[in-house]
Predicted model as a PDB file, atoms N, CA, C, CB and O in Angstrom, pLDDT in the B-factor column:
MODEL        1                                                                  
ATOM      1  N   MET A   1       2.346   3.384   9.291  1.00 92.00           N  
ATOM      2  CA  MET A   1       3.091   2.186   9.650  1.00 92.00           C  
ATOM      3  C   MET A   1       2.388   1.464  10.802  1.00 92.00           C  
ATOM      4  CB  MET A   1       4.549   2.543  10.034  1.00 92.00           C  
ATOM      5  O   MET A   1       2.330   0.235  10.839  1.00 92.00           O  
ATOM      6  N   GLU A   2       1.869   2.234  11.720  1.00 93.00           N  
ATOM      7  CA  GLU A   2       1.189   1.637  12.873  1.00 93.00           C  
ATOM      8  C   GLU A   2       0.021   0.739  12.429  1.00 93.00           C  
ATOM      9  CB  GLU A   2       0.677   2.744  13.818  1.00 93.00           C  
ATOM     10  O   GLU A   2      -0.157  -0.372  12.929  1.00 93.00           O  
ATOM     11  N   TYR A   3      -0.759   1.253  11.484  1.00 91.00           N  
ATOM     12  CA  TYR A   3      -1.899   0.478  10.947  1.00 91.00           C  
ATOM     13  C   TYR A   3      -1.397  -0.787  10.258  1.00 91.00           C  
ATOM     14  CB  TYR A   3      -2.733   1.336   9.947  1.00 91.00           C  
ATOM     15  O   TYR A   3      -1.965  -1.863  10.438  1.00 91.00           O  
ATOM     16  N   ARG A   4      -0.352  -0.660   9.484  1.00 94.00           N  
ATOM     17  CA  ARG A   4       0.185  -1.807   8.758  1.00 94.00           C  
ATOM     18  C   ARG A   4       0.688  -2.874   9.729  1.00 94.00           C  
ATOM     19  CB  ARG A   4       1.318  -1.364   7.819  1.00 94.00           C  
ATOM     20  O   ARG A   4       0.453  -4.065   9.528  1.00 94.00           O  
ATOM     21  N   VAL A   5       1.377  -2.443  10.774  1.00 97.00           N  
ATOM     22  CA  VAL A   5       1.899  -3.390  11.772  1.00 97.00           C  
ATOM     23  C   VAL A   5       0.740  -4.126  12.439  1.00 97.00           C  
ATOM     24  CB  VAL A   5       2.761  -2.653  12.842  1.00 97.00           C  
ATOM     25  O   VAL A   5       0.774  -5.350  12.570  1.00 97.00           O  
ATOM     26  N   ARG A   6      -0.280  -3.389  12.860  1.00 95.00           N  
ATOM     27  CA  ARG A   6      -1.438  -4.032  13.498  1.00 95.00           C  
ATOM     28  C   ARG A   6      -2.099  -5.032  12.556  1.00 95.00           C  
ATOM     29  CB  ARG A   6      -2.462  -2.975  13.942  1.00 95.00           C  
ATOM     30  O   ARG A   6      -2.498  -6.119  12.975  1.00 95.00           O  
ATOM     31  N   THR A   7      -2.213  -4.661  11.290  1.00 95.00           N  
ATOM     32  CA  THR A   7      -2.854  -5.541  10.309  1.00 95.00           C  
ATOM     33  C   THR A   7      -2.041  -6.819  10.107  1.00 95.00           C  
ATOM     34  CB  THR A   7      -3.031  -4.810   8.968  1.00 95.00           C  
ATOM     35  O   THR A   7      -2.603  -7.914  10.104  1.00 95.00           O  
ATOM     36  N   VAL A   8      -0.737  -6.691   9.941  1.00 97.00           N  
ATOM     37  CA  VAL A   8       0.130  -7.863   9.758  1.00 97.00           C  
ATOM     38  C   VAL A   8       0.093  -8.747  11.008  1.00 97.00           C  
ATOM     39  CB  VAL A   8       1.592  -7.423   9.450  1.00 97.00           C  
ATOM     40  O   VAL A   8       0.053  -9.973  10.905  1.00 97.00           O  
ATOM     41  N   MET A   9       0.107  -8.128  12.173  1.00 98.00           N  
ATOM     42  CA  MET A   9       0.047  -8.905  13.415  1.00 98.00           C  
ATOM     43  C   MET A   9      -1.256  -9.702  13.475  1.00 98.00           C  
ATOM     44  CB  MET A   9       0.167  -7.976  14.650  1.00 98.00           C  
ATOM     45  O   MET A   9      -1.264 -10.869  13.867  1.00 98.00           O  
ATOM     46  N   ARG A  10      -2.343  -9.064  13.086  1.00 97.00           N  
ATOM     47  CA  ARG A  10      -3.655  -9.729  13.131  1.00 97.00           C  
ATOM     48  C   ARG A  10      -3.750 -10.841  12.085  1.00 97.00           C  
ATOM     49  CB  ARG A  10      -4.783  -8.705  12.910  1.00 97.00           C  
ATOM     50  O   ARG A  10      -4.197 -11.945  12.394  1.00 97.00           O  
ATOM     51  N   LEU A  11      -3.338 -10.559  10.869  1.00 97.00           N  
ATOM     52  CA  LEU A  11      -3.501 -11.525   9.774  1.00 97.00           C  
ATOM     53  C   LEU A  11      -2.550 -12.707   9.873  1.00 97.00           C  
ATOM     54  CB  LEU A  11      -3.296 -10.837   8.451  1.00 97.00           C  
ATOM     55  O   LEU A  11      -2.931 -13.842   9.588  1.00 97.00           O  
ATOM     56  N   TYR A  12      -1.311 -12.442  10.278  1.00 97.00           N  
ATOM     57  CA  TYR A  12      -0.283 -13.485  10.253  1.00 97.00           C  
ATOM     58  C   TYR A  12       0.149 -13.945  11.634  1.00 97.00           C  
ATOM     59  CB  TYR A  12       0.913 -12.995   9.505  1.00 97.00           C  
ATOM     60  O   TYR A  12       1.043 -14.781  11.770  1.00 97.00           O  
ATOM     61  N   LYS A  13      -0.496 -13.390  12.666  1.00 97.00           N  
ATOM     62  CA  LYS A  13      -0.174 -13.768  14.055  1.00 97.00           C  
ATOM     63  C   LYS A  13       1.294 -13.495  14.379  1.00 97.00           C  
ATOM     64  CB  LYS A  13      -0.494 -15.258  14.294  1.00 97.00           C  
ATOM     65  O   LYS A  13       1.906 -14.215  15.168  1.00 97.00           O  
ATOM     66  N   ASP A  14       1.848 -12.463  13.772  1.00 97.00           N  
ATOM     67  CA  ASP A  14       3.235 -12.062  14.028  1.00 97.00           C  
ATOM     68  C   ASP A  14       3.316 -11.254  15.316  1.00 97.00           C  
ATOM     69  CB  ASP A  14       3.799 -11.243  12.844  1.00 97.00           C  
ATOM     70  O   ASP A  14       2.339 -10.639  15.742  1.00 97.00           O  
ATOM     71  N   SER A  15       4.482 -11.266  15.920  1.00 98.00           N  
ATOM     72  CA  SER A  15       4.760 -10.325  17.005  1.00 98.00           C  
ATOM     73  C   SER A  15       4.962  -8.953  16.365  1.00 98.00           C  
ATOM     74  CB  SER A  15       6.026 -10.764  17.856  1.00 98.00           C  
ATOM     75  O   SER A  15       5.120  -8.854  15.148  1.00 98.00           O  
ATOM     76  N   GLU A  16       4.959  -7.910  17.167  1.00 98.00           N  
ATOM     77  CA  GLU A  16       5.176  -6.562  16.621  1.00 98.00           C  
ATOM     78  C   GLU A  16       6.534  -6.470  15.937  1.00 98.00           C  
ATOM     79  CB  GLU A  16       5.074  -5.501  17.736  1.00 98.00           C  
ATOM     80  O   GLU A  16       6.653  -5.904  14.850  1.00 98.00           O  
ATOM     81  N   LYS A  17       7.553  -7.028  16.576  1.00 98.00           N  
ATOM     82  CA  LYS A  17       8.910  -7.005  16.016  1.00 98.00           C  
ATOM     83  C   LYS A  17       8.958  -7.723  14.664  1.00 98.00           C  
ATOM     84  CB  LYS A  17       9.908  -7.657  16.996  1.00 98.00           C  
ATOM     85  O   LYS A  17       9.543  -7.209  13.710  1.00 98.00           O  
ATOM     86  N   ASP A  18       8.348  -8.906  14.580  1.00 98.00           N  
ATOM     87  CA  ASP A  18       8.338  -9.659  13.325  1.00 98.00           C  
ATOM     88  C   ASP A  18       7.516  -8.954  12.251  1.00 98.00           C  
ATOM     89  CB  ASP A  18       7.789 -11.063  13.557  1.00 98.00           C  
ATOM     90  O   ASP A  18       7.887  -8.960  11.077  1.00 98.00           O  
ATOM     91  N   ALA A  19       6.407  -8.349  12.651  1.00 98.00           N  
ATOM     92  CA  ALA A  19       5.567  -7.626  11.689  1.00 98.00           C  
ATOM     93  C   ALA A  19       6.351  -6.484  11.054  1.00 98.00           C  
ATOM     94  CB  ALA A  19       4.295  -7.082  12.376  1.00 98.00           C  
ATOM     95  O   ALA A  19       6.320  -6.310   9.835  1.00 98.00           O  
ATOM     96  N   ILE A  20       7.046  -5.713  11.866  1.00 98.00           N  
ATOM     97  CA  ILE A  20       7.853  -4.597  11.349  1.00 98.00           C  
ATOM     98  C   ILE A  20       8.928  -5.119  10.403  1.00 98.00           C  
ATOM     99  CB  ILE A  20       8.501  -3.802  12.510  1.00 98.00           C  
ATOM    100  O   ILE A  20       9.153  -4.550   9.335  1.00 98.00           O  
ATOM    101  N   LYS A  21       9.588  -6.197  10.797  1.00 98.00           N  
ATOM    102  CA  LYS A  21      10.631  -6.795   9.960  1.00 98.00           C  
ATOM    103  C   LYS A  21      10.054  -7.236   8.615  1.00 98.00           C  
ATOM    104  CB  LYS A  21      11.283  -7.995  10.681  1.00 98.00           C  
ATOM    105  O   LYS A  21      10.640  -6.952   7.571  1.00 98.00           O  
ATOM    106  N   HIS A  22       8.921  -7.922   8.628  1.00 97.00           N  
ATOM    107  CA  HIS A  22       8.307  -8.407   7.389  1.00 97.00           C  
ATOM    108  C   HIS A  22       7.835  -7.254   6.497  1.00 97.00           C  
ATOM    109  CB  HIS A  22       7.129  -9.329   7.713  1.00 97.00           C  
ATOM    110  O   HIS A  22       7.973  -7.314   5.275  1.00 97.00           O  
ATOM    111  N   ILE A  23       7.291  -6.230   7.099  1.00 98.00           N  
ATOM    112  CA  ILE A  23       6.847  -5.063   6.315  1.00 98.00           C  
ATOM    113  C   ILE A  23       8.036  -4.400   5.634  1.00 98.00           C  
ATOM    114  CB  ILE A  23       6.112  -4.039   7.219  1.00 98.00           C  
ATOM    115  O   ILE A  23       7.972  -4.071   4.450  1.00 98.00           O  
ATOM    116  N   LYS A  24       9.117  -4.202   6.376  1.00 98.00           N  
ATOM    117  CA  LYS A  24      10.308  -3.570   5.791  1.00 98.00           C  
ATOM    118  C   LYS A  24      10.893  -4.417   4.667  1.00 98.00           C  
ATOM    119  CB  LYS A  24      11.371  -3.334   6.869  1.00 98.00           C  
ATOM    120  O   LYS A  24      11.300  -3.885   3.634  1.00 98.00           O  
ATOM    121  N   GLU A  25      10.936  -5.730   4.865  1.00 98.00           N  
ATOM    122  CA  GLU A  25      11.448  -6.627   3.818  1.00 98.00           C  
ATOM    123  C   GLU A  25      10.561  -6.568   2.583  1.00 98.00           C  
ATOM    124  CB  GLU A  25      11.537  -8.079   4.338  1.00 98.00           C  
ATOM    125  O   GLU A  25      11.058  -6.501   1.458  1.00 98.00           O  
ATOM    126  N   SER A  26       9.257  -6.592   2.791  1.00 97.00           N  
ATOM    127  CA  SER A  26       8.304  -6.539   1.686  1.00 97.00           C  
ATOM    128  C   SER A  26       8.411  -5.209   0.933  1.00 97.00           C  
ATOM    129  CB  SER A  26       6.870  -6.742   2.207  1.00 97.00           C  
ATOM    130  O   SER A  26       8.401  -5.182  -0.298  1.00 97.00           O  
ATOM    131  N   ASP A  27       8.512  -4.122   1.673  1.00 96.00           N  
ATOM    132  CA  ASP A  27       8.653  -2.804   1.040  1.00 96.00           C  
ATOM    133  C   ASP A  27       9.922  -2.729   0.211  1.00 96.00           C  
ATOM    134  CB  ASP A  27       8.657  -1.696   2.098  1.00 96.00           C  
ATOM    135  O   ASP A  27       9.924  -2.154  -0.878  1.00 96.00           O  
ATOM    136  N   ASN A  28      10.991  -3.301   0.715  1.00 97.00           N  
ATOM    137  CA  ASN A  28      12.258  -3.285  -0.015  1.00 97.00           C  
ATOM    138  C   ASN A  28      12.151  -4.088  -1.310  1.00 97.00           C  
ATOM    139  CB  ASN A  28      13.390  -3.843   0.864  1.00 97.00           C  
ATOM    140  O   ASN A  28      12.656  -3.668  -2.352  1.00 97.00           O  
ATOM    141  N   ARG A  29      11.491  -5.248  -1.239  1.00 97.00           N  
ATOM    142  CA  ARG A  29      11.297  -6.057  -2.455  1.00 97.00           C  
ATOM    143  C   ARG A  29      10.434  -5.299  -3.474  1.00 97.00           C  
ATOM    144  CB  ARG A  29      10.636  -7.423  -2.103  1.00 97.00           C  
ATOM    145  O   ARG A  29      10.727  -5.302  -4.669  1.00 97.00           O  
ATOM    146  N   ARG A  30       9.383  -4.660  -2.993  1.00 94.00           N  
ATOM    147  CA  ARG A  30       8.516  -3.882  -3.889  1.00 94.00           C  
ATOM    148  C   ARG A  30       9.282  -2.737  -4.534  1.00 94.00           C  
ATOM    149  CB  ARG A  30       7.305  -3.334  -3.124  1.00 94.00           C  
ATOM    150  O   ARG A  30       9.151  -2.487  -5.732  1.00 94.00           O  
ATOM    151  N   LYS A  31      10.074  -2.050  -3.740  1.00 95.00           N  
ATOM    152  CA  LYS A  31      10.866  -0.928  -4.250  1.00 95.00           C  
ATOM    153  C   LYS A  31      11.812  -1.394  -5.352  1.00 95.00           C  
ATOM    154  CB  LYS A  31      11.663  -0.265  -3.109  1.00 95.00           C  
ATOM    155  O   LYS A  31      11.912  -0.758  -6.402  1.00 95.00           O  
ATOM    156  N   THR A  32      12.501  -2.496  -5.114  1.00 96.00           N  
ATOM    157  CA  THR A  32      13.441  -3.039  -6.094  1.00 96.00           C  
ATOM    158  C   THR A  32      12.711  -3.464  -7.366  1.00 96.00           C  
ATOM    159  CB  THR A  32      14.210  -4.230  -5.500  1.00 96.00           C  
ATOM    160  O   THR A  32      13.135  -3.129  -8.472  1.00 96.00           O  
ATOM    161  N   TYR A  33      11.622  -4.197  -7.207  1.00 96.00           N  
ATOM    162  CA  TYR A  33      10.846  -4.671  -8.344  1.00 96.00           C  
ATOM    163  C   TYR A  33      10.308  -3.484  -9.158  1.00 96.00           C  
ATOM    164  CB  TYR A  33       9.685  -5.570  -7.863  1.00 96.00           C  
ATOM    165  O   TYR A  33      10.424  -3.467 -10.383  1.00 96.00           O  
ATOM    166  N   TYR A  34       9.733  -2.516  -8.487  1.00 93.00           N  
ATOM    167  CA  TYR A  34       9.167  -1.342  -9.160  1.00 93.00           C  
ATOM    168  C   TYR A  34      10.248  -0.594  -9.941  1.00 93.00           C  
ATOM    169  CB  TYR A  34       8.502  -0.398  -8.133  1.00 93.00           C  
ATOM    170  O   TYR A  34      10.018  -0.165 -11.072  1.00 93.00           O  
ATOM    171  N   GLY A  35      11.417  -0.442  -9.341  1.00 95.00           N  
ATOM    172  CA  GLY A  35      12.509   0.244 -10.023  1.00 95.00           C  
ATOM    173  C   GLY A  35      12.944  -0.480 -11.285  1.00 95.00           C  
ATOM    174  O   GLY A  35      13.237   0.153 -12.298  1.00 95.00           O  
ATOM    175  N   LEU A  36      12.987  -1.804 -11.227  1.00 96.00           N  
ATOM    176  CA  LEU A  36      13.388  -2.594 -12.393  1.00 96.00           C  
ATOM    177  C   LEU A  36      12.328  -2.572 -13.495  1.00 96.00           C  
ATOM    178  CB  LEU A  36      13.666  -4.031 -11.977  1.00 96.00           C  
ATOM    179  O   LEU A  36      12.654  -2.424 -14.673  1.00 96.00           O  
ATOM    180  N   ILE A  37      11.069  -2.720 -13.111  1.00 95.00           N  
ATOM    181  CA  ILE A  37       9.987  -2.821 -14.091  1.00 95.00           C  
ATOM    182  C   ILE A  37       9.582  -1.468 -14.665  1.00 95.00           C  
ATOM    183  CB  ILE A  37       8.785  -3.480 -13.460  1.00 95.00           C  
ATOM    184  O   ILE A  37       9.421  -1.329 -15.877  1.00 95.00           O  
ATOM    185  N   ALA A  38       9.419  -0.477 -13.804  1.00 93.00           N  
ATOM    186  CA  ALA A  38       8.907   0.826 -14.238  1.00 93.00           C  
ATOM    187  C   ALA A  38      10.010   1.824 -14.554  1.00 93.00           C  
ATOM    188  CB  ALA A  38       8.008   1.400 -13.179  1.00 93.00           C  
ATOM    189  O   ALA A  38       9.758   2.869 -15.154  1.00 93.00           O  
ATOM    190  N   ASN A  39      11.231   1.500 -14.147  1.00 93.00           N  
ATOM    191  CA  ASN A  39      12.356   2.418 -14.315  1.00 93.00           C  
ATOM    192  C   ASN A  39      12.050   3.783 -13.669  1.00 93.00           C  
ATOM    193  CB  ASN A  39      12.681   2.596 -15.817  1.00 93.00           C  
ATOM    194  O   ASN A  39      12.405   4.837 -14.196  1.00 93.00           O  
ATOM    195  N   ARG A  40      11.386   3.719 -12.520  1.00 93.00           N  
ATOM    196  CA  ARG A  40      11.057   4.911 -11.738  1.00 93.00           C  
ATOM    197  C   ARG A  40      11.389   4.639 -10.284  1.00 93.00           C  
ATOM    198  CB  ARG A  40       9.556   5.304 -11.902  1.00 93.00           C  
ATOM    199  O   ARG A  40      11.626   3.499  -9.883  1.00 93.00           O  
ATOM    200  N   GLU A  41      11.401   5.715  -9.499  1.00 92.00           N  
ATOM    201  CA  GLU A  41      11.721   5.569  -8.078  1.00 92.00           C  
ATOM    202  C   GLU A  41      10.448   5.333  -7.266  1.00 92.00           C  
ATOM    203  CB  GLU A  41      12.465   6.819  -7.558  1.00 92.00           C  
ATOM    204  O   GLU A  41       9.479   6.083  -7.378  1.00 92.00           O  
ATOM    205  N   TRP A  42      10.467   4.288  -6.452  1.00 89.00           N  
ATOM    206  CA  TRP A  42       9.346   3.912  -5.586  1.00 89.00           C  
ATOM    207  C   TRP A  42       8.998   5.057  -4.637  1.00 89.00           C  
ATOM    208  CB  TRP A  42       9.682   2.635  -4.782  1.00 89.00           C  
ATOM    209  O   TRP A  42       9.883   5.672  -4.042  1.00 89.00           O  
ATOM    210  N   GLY A  43       7.723   5.332  -4.506  1.00 87.00           N  
ATOM    211  CA  GLY A  43       7.253   6.283  -3.511  1.00 87.00           C  
ATOM    212  C   GLY A  43       7.127   7.716  -3.975  1.00 87.00           C  
ATOM    213  O   GLY A  43       6.652   8.562  -3.217  1.00 87.00           O  
ATOM    214  N   GLN A  44       7.534   8.017  -5.190  1.00 91.00           N  
ATOM    215  CA  GLN A  44       7.424   9.384  -5.691  1.00 91.00           C  
ATOM    216  C   GLN A  44       5.982   9.672  -6.092  1.00 91.00           C  
ATOM    217  CB  GLN A  44       8.378   9.610  -6.889  1.00 91.00           C  
ATOM    218  O   GLN A  44       5.388   8.916  -6.861  1.00 91.00           O  
ATOM    219  N   LYS A  45       5.420  10.755  -5.577  1.00 88.00           N  
ATOM    220  CA  LYS A  45       4.006  11.059  -5.810  1.00 88.00           C  
ATOM    221  C   LYS A  45       3.659  11.202  -7.294  1.00 88.00           C  
ATOM    222  CB  LYS A  45       3.634  12.329  -5.085  1.00 88.00           C  
ATOM    223  O   LYS A  45       2.514  10.972  -7.683  1.00 88.00           O  
ATOM    224  N   GLU A  46       4.615  11.570  -8.108  1.00 89.00           N  
ATOM    225  CA  GLU A  46       4.365  11.733  -9.542  1.00 89.00           C  
ATOM    226  C   GLU A  46       4.030  10.408 -10.226  1.00 89.00           C  
ATOM    227  CB  GLU A  46       5.575  12.362 -10.211  1.00 89.00           C  
ATOM    228  O   GLU A  46       3.488  10.399 -11.331  1.00 89.00           O  
ATOM    229  N   ASN A  47       4.349   9.299  -9.577  1.00 88.00           N  
ATOM    230  CA  ASN A  47       4.138   7.975 -10.158  1.00 88.00           C  
ATOM    231  C   ASN A  47       2.739   7.409  -9.893  1.00 88.00           C  
ATOM    232  CB  ASN A  47       5.171   7.023  -9.621  1.00 88.00           C  
ATOM    233  O   ASN A  47       2.423   6.310 -10.347  1.00 88.00           O  
ATOM    234  N   TYR A  48       1.913   8.139  -9.174  1.00 87.00           N  
ATOM    235  CA  TYR A  48       0.617   7.603  -8.752  1.00 87.00           C  
ATOM    236  C   TYR A  48      -0.533   8.477  -9.222  1.00 87.00           C  
ATOM    237  CB  TYR A  48       0.572   7.464  -7.239  1.00 87.00           C  
ATOM    238  O   TYR A  48      -0.424   9.703  -9.254  1.00 87.00           O  
ATOM    239  N   ASP A  49      -1.633   7.836  -9.585  1.00 88.00           N  
ATOM    240  CA  ASP A  49      -2.844   8.552  -9.956  1.00 88.00           C  
ATOM    241  C   ASP A  49      -3.756   8.774  -8.755  1.00 88.00           C  
ATOM    242  CB  ASP A  49      -3.588   7.793 -11.039  1.00 88.00           C  
ATOM    243  O   ASP A  49      -4.537   9.725  -8.721  1.00 88.00           O  
ATOM    244  N   LEU A  50      -3.647   7.889  -7.774  1.00 91.00           N  
ATOM    245  CA  LEU A  50      -4.527   7.956  -6.610  1.00 91.00           C  
ATOM    246  C   LEU A  50      -3.814   7.356  -5.407  1.00 91.00           C  
ATOM    247  CB  LEU A  50      -5.867   7.218  -6.879  1.00 91.00           C  
ATOM    248  O   LEU A  50      -3.230   6.276  -5.496  1.00 91.00           O  
ATOM    249  N   CYS A  51      -3.867   8.056  -4.295  1.00 90.00           N  
ATOM    250  CA  CYS A  51      -3.282   7.579  -3.046  1.00 90.00           C  
ATOM    251  C   CYS A  51      -4.343   7.650  -1.964  1.00 90.00           C  
ATOM    252  CB  CYS A  51      -2.024   8.410  -2.652  1.00 90.00           C  
ATOM    253  O   CYS A  51      -5.006   8.675  -1.806  1.00 90.00           O  
ATOM    254  N   LEU A  52      -4.506   6.569  -1.219  1.00 91.00           N  
ATOM    255  CA  LEU A  52      -5.543   6.523  -0.183  1.00 91.00           C  
ATOM    256  C   LEU A  52      -4.983   6.012   1.132  1.00 91.00           C  
ATOM    257  CB  LEU A  52      -6.708   5.641  -0.630  1.00 91.00           C  
ATOM    258  O   LEU A  52      -4.081   5.175   1.166  1.00 91.00           O  
ATOM    259  N   ASN A  53      -5.540   6.533   2.209  1.00 87.00           N  
ATOM    260  CA  ASN A  53      -5.262   6.015   3.533  1.00 87.00           C  
ATOM    261  C   ASN A  53      -6.323   4.948   3.792  1.00 87.00           C  
ATOM    262  CB  ASN A  53      -5.276   7.158   4.639  1.00 87.00           C  
ATOM    263  O   ASN A  53      -7.486   5.273   4.030  1.00 87.00           O  
ATOM    264  N   THR A  54      -5.936   3.706   3.748  1.00 85.00           N  
ATOM    265  CA  THR A  54      -6.902   2.611   3.832  1.00 85.00           C  
ATOM    266  C   THR A  54      -7.409   2.353   5.244  1.00 85.00           C  
ATOM    267  CB  THR A  54      -6.288   1.359   3.294  1.00 85.00           C  
ATOM    268  O   THR A  54      -8.180   1.417   5.458  1.00 85.00           O  
ATOM    269  N   GLN A  55      -6.995   3.157   6.200  1.00 86.00           N  
ATOM    270  CA  GLN A  55      -7.514   3.007   7.560  1.00 86.00           C  
ATOM    271  C   GLN A  55      -9.007   3.278   7.623  1.00 86.00           C  
ATOM    272  CB  GLN A  55      -6.780   3.940   8.511  1.00 86.00           C  
ATOM    273  O   GLN A  55      -9.666   2.920   8.599  1.00 86.00           O  
ATOM    274  N   MET A  56      -9.542   3.907   6.587  1.00 89.00           N  
ATOM    275  CA  MET A  56     -10.981   4.203   6.566  1.00 89.00           C  
ATOM    276  C   MET A  56     -11.811   2.944   6.350  1.00 89.00           C  
ATOM    277  CB  MET A  56     -11.297   5.222   5.472  1.00 89.00           C  
ATOM    278  O   MET A  56     -13.036   2.989   6.471  1.00 89.00           O  
ATOM    279  N   GLY A  57     -11.174   1.827   6.033  1.00 90.00           N  
ATOM    280  CA  GLY A  57     -11.870   0.567   5.847  1.00 90.00           C  
ATOM    281  C   GLY A  57     -11.977   0.173   4.385  1.00 90.00           C  
ATOM    282  O   GLY A  57     -11.893   1.011   3.487  1.00 90.00           O  
ATOM    283  N   ASN A  58     -12.165  -1.119   4.166  1.00 92.00           N  
ATOM    284  CA  ASN A  58     -12.196  -1.660   2.800  1.00 92.00           C  
ATOM    285  C   ASN A  58     -13.364  -1.137   1.981  1.00 92.00           C  
ATOM    286  CB  ASN A  58     -12.256  -3.165   2.845  1.00 92.00           C  
ATOM    287  O   ASN A  58     -13.194  -0.798   0.810  1.00 92.00           O  
ATOM    288  N   GLU A  59     -14.547  -1.067   2.577  1.00 94.00           N  
ATOM    289  CA  GLU A  59     -15.723  -0.625   1.823  1.00 94.00           C  
ATOM    290  C   GLU A  59     -15.586   0.815   1.353  1.00 94.00           C  
ATOM    291  CB  GLU A  59     -16.978  -0.770   2.672  1.00 94.00           C  
ATOM    292  O   GLU A  59     -15.826   1.113   0.184  1.00 94.00           O  
ATOM    293  N   LYS A  60     -15.205   1.700   2.248  1.00 95.00           N  
ATOM    294  CA  LYS A  60     -15.039   3.118   1.903  1.00 95.00           C  
ATOM    295  C   LYS A  60     -13.925   3.282   0.876  1.00 95.00           C  
ATOM    296  CB  LYS A  60     -14.730   3.959   3.168  1.00 95.00           C  
ATOM    297  O   LYS A  60     -14.055   4.066  -0.064  1.00 95.00           O  
ATOM    298  N   THR A  61     -12.838   2.551   1.051  1.00 94.00           N  
ATOM    299  CA  THR A  61     -11.733   2.610   0.098  1.00 94.00           C  
ATOM    300  C   THR A  61     -12.187   2.156  -1.279  1.00 94.00           C  
ATOM    301  CB  THR A  61     -10.560   1.749   0.579  1.00 94.00           C  
ATOM    302  O   THR A  61     -11.879   2.801  -2.281  1.00 94.00           O  
ATOM    303  N   ALA A  62     -12.921   1.045  -1.336  1.00 96.00           N  
ATOM    304  CA  ALA A  62     -13.431   0.530  -2.610  1.00 96.00           C  
ATOM    305  C   ALA A  62     -14.377   1.532  -3.264  1.00 96.00           C  
ATOM    306  CB  ALA A  62     -14.148  -0.812  -2.398  1.00 96.00           C  
ATOM    307  O   ALA A  62     -14.314   1.740  -4.476  1.00 96.00           O  
ATOM    308  N   ASP A  63     -15.250   2.151  -2.479  1.00 96.00           N  
ATOM    309  CA  ASP A  63     -16.179   3.161  -3.021  1.00 96.00           C  
ATOM    310  C   ASP A  63     -15.424   4.323  -3.663  1.00 96.00           C  
ATOM    311  CB  ASP A  63     -17.103   3.693  -1.908  1.00 96.00           C  
ATOM    312  O   ASP A  63     -15.788   4.789  -4.742  1.00 96.00           O  
ATOM    313  N   ILE A  64     -14.378   4.781  -2.995  1.00 95.00           N  
ATOM    314  CA  ILE A  64     -13.593   5.898  -3.532  1.00 95.00           C  
ATOM    315  C   ILE A  64     -12.894   5.495  -4.831  1.00 95.00           C  
ATOM    316  CB  ILE A  64     -12.554   6.374  -2.496  1.00 95.00           C  
ATOM    317  O   ILE A  64     -12.848   6.276  -5.781  1.00 95.00           O  
ATOM    318  N   ILE A  65     -12.355   4.287  -4.873  1.00 95.00           N  
ATOM    319  CA  ILE A  65     -11.674   3.817  -6.087  1.00 95.00           C  
ATOM    320  C   ILE A  65     -12.660   3.709  -7.242  1.00 95.00           C  
ATOM    321  CB  ILE A  65     -10.995   2.452  -5.839  1.00 95.00           C  
ATOM    322  O   ILE A  65     -12.357   4.142  -8.354  1.00 95.00           O  
ATOM    323  N   VAL A  66     -13.822   3.143  -6.995  1.00 95.00           N  
ATOM    324  CA  VAL A  66     -14.846   3.017  -8.047  1.00 95.00           C  
ATOM    325  C   VAL A  66     -15.238   4.399  -8.554  1.00 95.00           C  
ATOM    326  CB  VAL A  66     -16.100   2.259  -7.518  1.00 95.00           C  
ATOM    327  O   VAL A  66     -15.316   4.619  -9.762  1.00 95.00           O  
ATOM    328  N   HIS A  67     -15.484   5.324  -7.641  1.00 94.00           N  
ATOM    329  CA  HIS A  67     -15.859   6.689  -8.024  1.00 94.00           C  
ATOM    330  C   HIS A  67     -14.750   7.329  -8.858  1.00 94.00           C  
ATOM    331  CB  HIS A  67     -16.151   7.547  -6.770  1.00 94.00           C  
ATOM    332  O   HIS A  67     -15.028   7.972  -9.870  1.00 94.00           O  
ATOM    333  N   PHE A  68     -13.505   7.157  -8.441  1.00 94.00           N  
ATOM    334  CA  PHE A  68     -12.364   7.720  -9.158  1.00 94.00           C  
ATOM    335  C   PHE A  68     -12.289   7.172 -10.582  1.00 94.00           C  
ATOM    336  CB  PHE A  68     -11.061   7.421  -8.406  1.00 94.00           C  
ATOM    337  O   PHE A  68     -12.135   7.934 -11.537  1.00 94.00           O  
ATOM    338  N   VAL A  69     -12.398   5.853 -10.723  1.00 93.00           N  
ATOM    339  CA  VAL A  69     -12.289   5.222 -12.046  1.00 93.00           C  
ATOM    340  C   VAL A  69     -13.444   5.661 -12.949  1.00 93.00           C  
ATOM    341  CB  VAL A  69     -12.273   3.678 -11.913  1.00 93.00           C  
ATOM    342  O   VAL A  69     -13.226   5.994 -14.113  1.00 93.00           O  
ATOM    343  N   LYS A  70     -14.650   5.663 -12.427  1.00 91.00           N  
ATOM    344  CA  LYS A  70     -15.811   6.072 -13.232  1.00 91.00           C  
ATOM    345  C   LYS A  70     -15.650   7.496 -13.724  1.00 91.00           C  
ATOM    346  CB  LYS A  70     -17.107   5.942 -12.423  1.00 91.00           C  
ATOM    347  O   LYS A  70     -15.948   7.768 -14.887  1.00 91.00           O  
ATOM    348  N   ASN A  71     -15.200   8.402 -12.900  1.00 92.00           N  
ATOM    349  CA  ASN A  71     -15.088   9.810 -13.262  1.00 92.00           C  
ATOM    350  C   ASN A  71     -13.834  10.112 -14.073  1.00 92.00           C  
ATOM    351  CB  ASN A  71     -15.102  10.659 -12.019  1.00 92.00           C  
ATOM    352  O   ASN A  71     -13.776  11.118 -14.780  1.00 92.00           O  
ATOM    353  N   ARG A  72     -12.852   9.262 -13.974  1.00 85.00           N  
ATOM    354  CA  ARG A  72     -11.611   9.479 -14.732  1.00 85.00           C  
ATOM    355  C   ARG A  72     -11.804   9.159 -16.214  1.00 85.00           C  
ATOM    356  CB  ARG A  72     -10.474   8.618 -14.155  1.00 85.00           C  
ATOM    357  O   ARG A  72     -11.162   9.761 -17.075  1.00 85.00           O  
ATOM    358  N   THR A  73     -12.677   8.224 -16.496  1.00 72.00           N  
ATOM    359  CA  THR A  73     -12.857   7.795 -17.883  1.00 72.00           C  
ATOM    360  C   THR A  73     -13.894   8.624 -18.633  1.00 72.00           C  
ATOM    361  CB  THR A  73     -13.255   6.344 -17.920  1.00 72.00           C  
ATOM    362  O   THR A  73     -14.132   8.392 -19.818  1.00 72.00           O  
ATOM    363  N   LYS A  74     -14.507   9.580 -17.960  1.00 64.00           N  
ATOM    364  CA  LYS A  74     -15.523  10.423 -18.627  1.00 64.00           C  
ATOM    365  C   LYS A  74     -14.897  11.487 -19.467  1.00 64.00           C  
ATOM    366  CB  LYS A  74     -16.440  11.067 -17.613  1.00 64.00           C  
ATOM    367  O   LYS A  74     -15.605  12.277 -20.092  1.00 64.00           O  
TER     368      LYS A  74                                                      
ENDMDL                                                                          
END                                                                             
């Protein structure tokens, strides 16, 4: 959450309080949408093929995703 708050503050020039509020609102909308579309519960590990901590940076994250996709289809 700390990383997400810092990122939202940087990208949208939000205060910390506003960033937290916007993240929570966005997460709630995603949870509702996911439940309606997928008929599954948001956040359950069984619903995901890959989970990453993106604090490692965009390039490293992208490299891992590419590697995962290439090796998954073999």
